C-alpha positions in Angstrom: 20.1 -131.2 -374.7 22.4 -129.5 -378.0 23.8 -125.9 -376.3 25.7 -123.3 -378.4 28.4 -121.2 -376.9 29.6 -117.0 -377.7 31.9 -114.8 -376.7 30.7 -111.6 -375.8 32.2 -110.0 -378.8 29.4 -112.5 -380.9 26.9 -111.4 -378.7 27.4 -107.7 -378.4 26.9 -108.3 -382.4 23.4 -110.5 -383.3 20.4 -108.9 -383.1 18.5 -108.0 -379.6 15.3 -110.2 -380.4 18.4 -113.3 -380.4 20.0 -112.0 -377.3 17.0 -112.5 -375.3 17.7 -116.4 -376.2 20.8 -116.6 -374.6 21.8 -116.5 -370.9 25.2 -115.4 -369.1 27.2 -118.9 -368.4 28.6 -118.9 -364.8 32.0 -120.2 -364.9 34.7 -120.4 -361.9 38.3 -120.3 -362.5 39.0 -123.8 -362.7 36.5 -123.9 -365.3 37.3 -121.0 -367.5 40.3 -119.2 -367.2 40.3 -116.7 -370.2 40.0 -113.4 -369.0 38.6 -110.0 -371.1 41.9 -108.0 -372.4 40.0 -104.8 -371.7 38.6 -105.9 -368.1 40.9 -108.3 -366.6 38.0 -110.4 -365.5 36.8 -113.7 -366.8 35.7 -113.1 -370.4 32.1 -113.5 -370.7 30.5 -116.4 -372.6 26.5 -116.8 -373.6 25.2 -120.0 -374.2 21.5 -121.0 -375.8 20.2 -124.6 -375.1 17.5 -126.7 -377.2 16.0 -129.6 -375.9 
C-alpha cells in the first residue's frame, strides 16, 4: 500500500473533507523522537493509506 504522512501543522491547514481521509499515527518514543515545541509531547503525525 501507498502511504502519505503529514504533520499536525499541515493537517490543521487542509480542508476538513480532506482531513477525514487521514488518521492519527500512533508512535512510541523509540519510533518517533520529534517533540512539539508548544506542548513537549510527541509531535502528531497523520497518515493516509491507499491500497
